[in-house]
C-alpha positions as CSV (number, residue, x, y, z in Angstrom):
1,M,-163.1,-153.8,99.0
2,I,-164.6,-152.4,96.1
3,L,-167.8,-149.8,96.2
4,V,-169.7,-148.7,93.1
5,T,-173.0,-146.0,93.6
6,G,-175.5,-145.8,90.8
7,G,-175.4,-149.5,90.6
8,T,-178.8,-150.4,89.3
9,G,-177.9,-147.9,86.4
10,L,-177.2,-148.9,82.9
11,V,-173.4,-148.2,83.3
12,G,-173.4,-149.4,87.2
13,S,-174.9,-152.7,86.3
14,H,-172.6,-153.6,83.9
15,L,-169.7,-152.7,85.8
16,L,-170.8,-155.1,88.8
17,F,-171.0,-157.6,86.5
18,Q,-167.5,-157.3,84.8
19,L,-165.8,-156.6,88.2
20,L,-167.6,-160.0,89.5
21,K,-165.0,-161.6,87.3
22,S,-162.4,-160.8,89.8
23,D,-162.1,-162.2,93.5
24,E,-162.5,-158.8,95.0
25,P,-165.2,-158.5,97.2
26,I,-167.9,-155.7,95.8
27,R,-170.6,-153.6,98.1
28,A,-173.0,-151.6,95.6
29,I,-175.3,-149.2,96.8
30,Y,-179.1,-148.6,95.7
31,R,-181.9,-146.3,96.3
32,R,-185.3,-148.2,95.5
33,E,-185.7,-152.1,96.3
34,K,-187.4,-152.7,92.8
35,T,-185.0,-151.6,90.6
36,L,-182.6,-154.3,91.6
37,D,-184.7,-156.3,88.9
38,R,-183.0,-154.1,86.5
39,V,-179.4,-155.5,87.5
40,K,-180.3,-158.9,87.9
41,N,-182.3,-158.5,84.5
42,V,-178.8,-157.1,82.9
43,F,-177.2,-160.3,84.1
44,S,-179.3,-163.0,82.6
45,Y,-178.6,-161.1,78.9
46,F,-174.9,-162.7,80.0
47,S,-175.3,-165.5,82.2
48,Y,-177.1,-168.7,82.9
49,D,-176.9,-167.9,86.6
50,A,-177.6,-164.7,86.9
51,E,-179.5,-164.8,90.3
52,T,-176.1,-166.6,91.9
53,L,-173.9,-163.6,90.5
54,F,-176.4,-161.2,91.6
55,N,-175.9,-163.0,95.4
56,K,-172.2,-162.1,95.3
57,I,-172.9,-158.4,95.7
58,E,-173.7,-156.9,98.9
59,W,-176.1,-154.4,98.6
60,L,-177.2,-151.8,100.9
61,E,-180.2,-149.3,100.4
62,A,-178.9,-145.7,100.5
63,D,-179.0,-142.5,98.8
64,I,-175.9,-140.3,98.1
65,N,-177.4,-137.5,100.1
66,D,-178.0,-139.7,103.4
67,I,-174.8,-139.3,104.9
68,P,-175.1,-141.7,107.8
69,K,-176.3,-144.4,105.4
70,L,-173.1,-143.8,103.8
71,E,-170.5,-144.1,106.5
72,D,-171.8,-147.3,106.4
73,A,-171.7,-148.0,103.1
74,F,-167.8,-146.6,103.2
75,K,-166.9,-149.3,105.7
76,D,-163.3,-151.6,104.7
77,I,-164.2,-149.9,101.3
78,T,-160.5,-149.0,99.1
79,H,-161.6,-148.6,95.8
80,V,-164.6,-145.9,94.8
81,Y,-166.6,-146.2,91.3
82,H,-169.3,-143.5,91.4
83,C,-171.6,-143.8,88.5
84,A,-174.7,-142.7,90.5
85,A,-176.5,-139.6,88.7
86,F,-179.8,-138.1,87.6
87,V,-180.1,-138.1,84.0
88,S,-182.4,-135.5,83.2
89,F,-182.7,-132.3,80.3
90,E,-186.0,-130.7,82.0
91,P,-184.5,-126.8,83.2
92,N,-187.3,-127.0,85.7
93,R,-185.2,-130.0,87.5
94,Y,-182.3,-127.9,87.6
95,N,-182.2,-128.4,91.8
96,D,-182.9,-132.1,91.8
97,L,-180.3,-132.0,89.3
98,R,-177.4,-130.2,91.2
99,K,-178.4,-131.8,94.4
100,I,-177.4,-135.0,93.7
101,N,-175.2,-134.7,90.9
102,I,-173.2,-131.9,93.0
103,K,-173.7,-132.5,96.2
104,G,-174.3,-136.0,96.0
105,T,-170.7,-136.3,94.3
106,A,-169.3,-133.8,96.8
107,N,-170.2,-136.4,99.7
108,I,-168.8,-139.3,97.9
109,V,-165.2,-137.0,97.9
110,N,-165.6,-136.3,101.1
111,L,-165.8,-139.4,102.3
112,S,-163.3,-140.2,99.9
113,I,-161.2,-138.5,101.5
114,S,-162.1,-139.0,105.5
115,H,-162.3,-142.8,105.0
116,Q,-158.3,-142.8,103.2
117,I,-159.8,-144.3,99.7
118,K,-156.9,-145.6,97.4
119,K,-158.6,-144.2,94.2
120,L,-161.8,-143.1,92.9
121,C,-163.5,-143.5,89.6
122,Y,-166.0,-140.7,88.5
123,V,-168.1,-141.4,85.7
124,S,-169.1,-138.3,83.9
125,T,-170.5,-137.2,80.1
126,I,-168.9,-135.6,77.1
127,A,-171.5,-133.3,77.4
128,A,-169.2,-131.7,80.5
129,I,-166.9,-131.2,78.0
130,G,-165.9,-128.1,76.3
131,H,-167.3,-127.2,72.3
132,H,-165.1,-125.7,69.4
133,N,-166.9,-122.7,67.2
134,N,-165.8,-124.6,64.7
135,P,-167.3,-127.7,64.0
136,E,-164.8,-129.8,62.1
137,K,-162.1,-129.5,65.1
138,L,-161.8,-132.1,67.5
139,I,-163.1,-131.7,71.0
140,D,-160.3,-133.4,73.4
141,E,-159.9,-132.8,77.0
142,Q,-157.6,-129.9,76.8
143,T,-160.7,-127.8,75.5
144,D,-161.9,-124.9,77.9
145,W,-165.7,-125.3,79.5
146,N,-167.6,-122.2,78.4
147,P,-169.4,-121.1,81.4
148,E,-171.3,-118.7,79.2
149,N,-172.8,-121.0,76.1
150,D,-175.9,-122.2,76.6
151,N,-175.0,-125.2,78.4
152,S,-177.9,-127.7,79.1
153,V,-179.0,-128.2,83.2
154,Y,-177.3,-132.0,82.7
155,A,-174.3,-130.5,81.3
156,I,-174.0,-127.6,84.4
157,T,-174.2,-130.0,87.1
158,K,-171.8,-132.8,86.0
159,Y,-169.6,-130.4,85.0
160,G,-170.3,-129.0,88.5
161,A,-169.9,-132.6,89.7
162,E,-166.2,-132.7,88.4
163,L,-164.9,-129.9,90.0
164,E,-165.9,-131.5,93.2
165,V,-163.6,-134.6,92.4
166,W,-161.0,-132.0,91.0
167,R,-161.0,-130.2,94.3
168,G,-161.1,-133.6,96.2
169,T,-157.8,-134.5,94.1
170,Q,-156.4,-131.4,96.1
171,E,-156.9,-132.5,99.2
172,G,-155.2,-135.5,98.4
173,L,-157.7,-137.7,96.8
174,D,-156.5,-139.8,93.8
175,A,-159.1,-140.0,90.8
176,V,-159.9,-140.4,87.1
177,I,-162.7,-139.4,84.9
178,V,-164.2,-140.8,82.2
179,N,-166.3,-138.2,80.0
180,P,-168.0,-141.2,77.7
181,G,-170.3,-140.4,74.4
182,I,-173.8,-141.8,74.2
183,I,-173.8,-144.9,75.9
184,L,-174.9,-148.0,74.0
185,G,-175.9,-151.0,76.1
186,A,-178.7,-153.1,77.3
187,G,-181.3,-153.3,79.6
188,Y,-182.7,-150.4,79.4
189,W,-185.0,-149.8,77.0
190,N,-187.6,-147.1,79.0
191,G,-186.6,-143.7,80.4
192,G,-183.4,-141.3,79.4
193,S,-180.6,-143.9,78.7
194,S,-180.0,-145.1,75.1
195,G,-181.7,-147.9,75.5
196,S,-184.5,-145.8,75.1
197,L,-183.4,-145.2,71.4
198,F,-183.7,-148.6,70.6
199,K,-187.4,-148.9,71.4
200,R,-187.9,-145.8,69.5
201,I,-186.7,-146.7,66.5
202,Y,-188.3,-150.4,66.5
203,K,-191.6,-148.2,67.2
204,G,-190.8,-146.1,64.5
205,I,-189.4,-142.7,63.6
206,S,-190.0,-140.7,60.8
207,Y,-187.9,-137.9,61.5
208,Y,-184.0,-138.0,61.8
209,N,-181.4,-135.3,63.1
210,T,-178.4,-134.1,61.3
211,G,-176.2,-133.3,64.5
212,V,-172.9,-135.4,65.1
213,T,-171.9,-136.8,68.5
214,G,-169.8,-139.3,69.9
215,Y,-170.9,-143.0,70.4
216,I,-169.5,-145.8,72.8
217,D,-170.1,-149.7,73.6
218,V,-171.4,-149.6,77.8
219,W,-168.6,-152.6,78.0
220,D,-166.1,-150.1,76.6
221,V,-166.9,-147.9,79.5
222,V,-166.2,-150.5,81.9
223,R,-163.1,-152.0,81.0
224,A,-161.8,-148.7,80.6
225,M,-162.9,-147.6,84.0
226,E,-161.9,-151.0,85.3
227,Q,-157.8,-150.8,83.5
228,L,-157.7,-147.0,84.4
229,M,-158.3,-148.2,88.4
230,H,-155.7,-150.7,88.2
231,S,-152.8,-148.3,86.7
232,T,-150.9,-145.7,88.3
233,I,-152.6,-143.2,86.4
234,K,-154.3,-140.4,88.6
235,N,-155.9,-137.4,88.5
236,E,-156.5,-137.2,84.6
237,G,-159.6,-137.0,82.8
238,F,-160.3,-139.1,80.1
239,I,-162.8,-139.0,77.2
240,L,-164.5,-142.3,75.8
241,V,-165.7,-142.3,72.5
242,A,-166.0,-144.9,70.1
243,E,-166.7,-143.1,67.0
244,N,-168.4,-139.9,66.2
245,L,-171.8,-140.6,64.0
246,S,-174.2,-138.6,62.9
247,F,-177.8,-139.2,64.2
248,K,-179.1,-140.5,60.8
249,T,-176.1,-142.4,60.8
250,F,-176.9,-144.3,63.7
251,F,-181.1,-144.5,63.3
252,T,-180.4,-145.9,60.0
253,K,-177.7,-148.3,61.5
254,T,-179.7,-149.2,64.4
255,A,-183.3,-149.7,61.7
256,K,-181.6,-151.9,60.0
257,Y,-180.5,-154.8,62.7
258,L,-183.6,-154.2,63.8
259,G,-185.3,-155.0,61.1
260,V,-187.6,-151.9,60.9
261,K,-187.8,-148.7,58.0
262,P,-185.5,-146.1,59.2
263,P,-186.4,-142.5,59.0
264,T,-186.5,-140.7,56.0
265,K,-187.1,-137.0,56.5
266,E,-184.7,-134.2,57.9
267,A,-186.0,-132.5,61.5
268,K,-185.1,-129.3,60.2
269,S,-183.4,-126.6,62.3
270,W,-187.1,-124.7,62.1
271,L,-189.2,-127.5,62.4
272,L,-186.9,-128.4,65.9
273,G,-187.6,-124.7,66.8
274,I,-191.1,-125.0,66.9
275,A,-190.8,-128.4,68.9
276,W,-189.0,-127.2,72.0
277,R,-191.3,-124.0,72.2
278,L,-194.7,-126.2,72.3
279,D,-193.3,-128.3,74.8
280,W,-192.3,-125.4,77.1
281,L,-195.9,-123.7,75.8
282,N,-197.4,-127.2,77.2
283,H,-195.5,-127.1,80.8
284,K,-196.1,-124.0,81.2
285,L,-200.0,-124.1,80.6
286,F,-200.7,-127.7,81.5
287,G,-197.7,-128.9,83.9
288,K,-197.0,-131.8,81.2
289,R,-193.2,-132.8,81.9
290,R,-190.8,-131.5,79.2
291,S,-189.5,-133.7,76.5
292,L,-187.1,-131.1,74.3
293,A,-185.6,-128.4,75.7
294,K,-184.3,-126.0,73.8
295,Q,-180.7,-127.4,74.9
296,A,-181.9,-130.5,73.7
297,A,-183.3,-129.6,70.2
298,K,-179.5,-127.4,69.9
299,S,-177.4,-130.4,70.3
300,A,-179.3,-132.3,67.9
301,I,-178.3,-130.1,64.7
302,S,-175.2,-129.5,66.0
303,I,-172.0,-131.0,64.4
304,T,-169.6,-132.4,67.2
305,H,-166.4,-134.9,67.0
306,Y,-164.4,-135.9,70.1
307,D,-161.0,-137.7,69.8
308,A,-160.3,-140.2,72.1
309,S,-156.7,-140.6,71.3
310,K,-155.8,-139.8,75.1
311,I,-157.3,-143.0,76.3
312,K,-156.1,-144.9,73.4
313,N,-152.3,-144.0,73.8
314,T,-152.3,-143.6,77.9
315,I,-153.1,-147.2,78.1
316,N,-153.2,-149.3,75.0
317,F,-157.0,-148.7,74.6
318,K,-158.9,-150.1,71.5
319,F,-162.7,-149.6,70.8
320,K,-165.4,-152.1,69.9
321,P,-166.9,-151.1,66.6
322,I,-169.9,-149.4,67.3
323,D,-171.5,-150.9,64.1
324,T,-170.5,-153.9,65.8
325,S,-172.4,-152.5,69.1
326,I,-175.3,-151.6,67.8
327,E,-175.5,-154.9,66.1
328,E,-175.5,-156.6,69.8
329,V,-178.0,-154.5,71.6
330,S,-180.3,-154.6,68.6
331,K,-179.8,-158.2,69.0
332,L,-180.8,-157.9,72.9
333,F,-183.6,-155.6,72.2
334,L,-185.5,-158.4,69.6
335,K,-184.7,-160.6,72.0
336,N,-186.3,-159.3,74.8
337,L,-189.4,-158.7,73.5
């Protein structure tokens, strides 16, 4: 039996839909019952029988820091896809991020070892990959992580979670890690997922950022995960990036498919510097939630190019063109209105 953590998230829900194409029994854990509707919504985009598919999954309410519940979740499990994570770039949420991303992953790893799981696949992020001082130099799996850099709290805790997985491999666990770029997928139009970008662009934005980063379609993420799990590959990490695009290019392409005007003004570094400082001041004086941390403002103008040659060469993986992905997600967004 397969266990999927974070089954109600963007990657988790699409992964479940993909896994249901096989006859293997699936168990998925969730934290709040109301989030289950998100999975049904995603399924409805791709199937006329979403409810039947949803009911094929054995759902179990559990928190990845609740060991007794996790013990129940691991009963009869042979393979684990660990997708659960807390995504936030708010510095004041650091302790919550550590608890879920690092401690929670340590729990999954420990139970995988004690239950003699055959293989674990962990969903990390390109944020947990090191960076070069030269922006034109490609970043790959061998690029060193520098703890002295001004890394975001999210990146720090996802890197810490990876260390827990690698620790598990030293204790006999077979595992693979995937590091996706910005994941483009439908069904999560609010919150911290990439779907909120489509919503923001549709509503209209005036400014674009000059930074460059990696993008990937959600279906490519889950296909790569499934192929790696079915392969003999173990104890390896893989960058999952279909294309490196500037934020301006992504905003412009998305605006075209959504039928709205693209942003025309460049968000200069000094403007972003003022913005994150005002955001910090509002948090300190009025207790407002952080919406633009210093590190996020920095990444908006950072040029980072990722090299996904390893996954291409290892399993002959072919990525969907990002233009196609943007068009497909845009159509589903407009259909959802």
